[in-house]
C-alpha positions in Angstrom: -37.9 -79.9 -14.1 -35.8 -81.0 -11.3 -32.2 -82.3 -11.3 -31.9 -86.0 -12.7 -29.6 -88.4 -14.0 -29.4 -91.8 -15.5 -26.9 -94.7 -16.2 -27.1 -95.5 -19.8 -24.0 -98.0 -19.7 -24.1 -100.9 -18.5 -27.5 -101.8 -19.3 -29.8 -103.1 -16.6 -29.4 -107.1 -16.2 -26.2 -107.0 -18.1 -23.4 -109.7 -17.4 -20.1 -108.2 -17.2 -16.6 -109.4 -16.9 -14.5 -108.7 -13.8 -12.0 -105.8 -13.7 -12.1 -102.3 -15.6 -15.4 -101.2 -16.5 -16.9 -97.8 -17.1 -20.2 -96.4 -15.8 -21.8 -93.7 -18.1 -24.9 -91.8 -18.6 -26.5 -88.3 -18.6 -27.6 -85.7 -16.4 -29.9 -82.6 -16.6 -31.3 -79.9 -14.4 -34.1 -77.3 -15.5 -32.8 -75.1 -13.1 -29.0 -74.6 -14.2 -26.2 -76.3 -15.4 -24.9 -79.6 -13.7 -22.2 -79.0 -11.2 -21.5 -82.7 -10.2 -22.2 -86.2 -11.0 -21.6 -88.9 -8.4 -21.6 -92.7 -8.9 -22.2 -95.4 -6.4 -21.3 -99.1 -7.4 -22.5 -100.7 -4.1 -26.2 -99.5 -3.9 -25.5 -96.0 -2.6 -23.4 -97.2 0.4 -20.4 -95.1 -1.0 -20.3 -92.6 -3.7 -17.5 -91.1 -5.9 -17.6 -88.3 -8.3 -17.8 -89.0 -12.1 -16.1 -86.8 -14.8 -18.5 -85.0 -17.1 -17.1 -85.8 -20.6 -19.5 -83.5 -22.6 -21.8 -80.7 -22.1 -23.2 -78.0 -24.3 -24.4 -75.3 -22.0 -26.1 -74.7 -18.6 -29.4 -76.0 -19.7 -28.4 -79.0 -21.9 -27.8 -82.6 -20.7 -24.3 -83.5 -19.9 -22.7 -86.8 -20.4 -20.7 -88.6 -17.5 -18.4 -91.3 -17.0 -16.7 -93.2 -13.9 -14.2 -95.9 -14.2 -15.1 -99.0 -11.9 -13.0 -102.0 -11.0 -15.8 -104.4 -11.0 -15.5 -107.6 -8.6 -17.4 -110.8 -9.0 -20.9 -111.1 -7.8 -24.0 -108.6 -8.3 -23.5 -104.8 -8.3 -26.2 -102.2 -7.9 -25.2 -99.1 -9.8 -26.5 -95.5 -9.0 -26.0 -92.0 -10.2 -27.2 -88.7 -8.6 -26.5 -85.2 -10.0 -26.2 -82.0 -8.2 -26.8 -78.7 -10.1 -25.2 -75.2 -9.9 -27.9 -74.2 -7.4 -27.1 -77.0 -5.2 -30.2 -79.0 -5.8 -29.5 -82.8 -5.7 -31.2 -85.6 -7.2 -33.5 -87.5 -4.2 -33.2 -91.2 -3.0 -37.3 -91.0 -3.3 -39.5 -89.2 -5.8 -41.6 -86.1 -4.4 -45.2 -86.7 -5.5 -46.3 -85.0 -8.3 -49.6 -85.0 -10.6 -49.0 -87.7 -13.4 -45.3 -88.4 -12.3 -43.9 -86.0 -14.8 -41.2 -84.8 -12.4 -40.0 -88.5 -11.6 -36.3 -87.7 -10.8 -35.3 -90.2 -7.8 -32.0 -92.0 -8.1 -32.6 -95.2 -10.2 -30.7 -98.5 -9.8 -29.1 -100.4 -12.5 -28.4 -104.1 -11.3 -25.8 -106.2 -13.2 -24.0 -109.6 -12.7 -20.1 -109.6 -12.7 -18.3 -112.8 -13.4 
């Protein structure tokens, strides 16, 4: 299975307070360990490296976290992972029968007030 990641916090459509927040989630690849996870808080215009906070071996899911200074307005959060082979999560999914390998970057939209 291809490299993938998902943001689990904050939840989609969450209402957050402006200021210090944490974007967190999980990443995995069936081809090897996760080397890097990047997070975008502006819909993919810019990316910053997240910290891998938990891992249990090269074929296990890893947990990542990224501190974020949330500004008022709508925020589009994204994560993308890169495995040890250099395979990176794509912006658009590659077609495959039944969609089992869905691994495109997924966006979480939140409101900050």
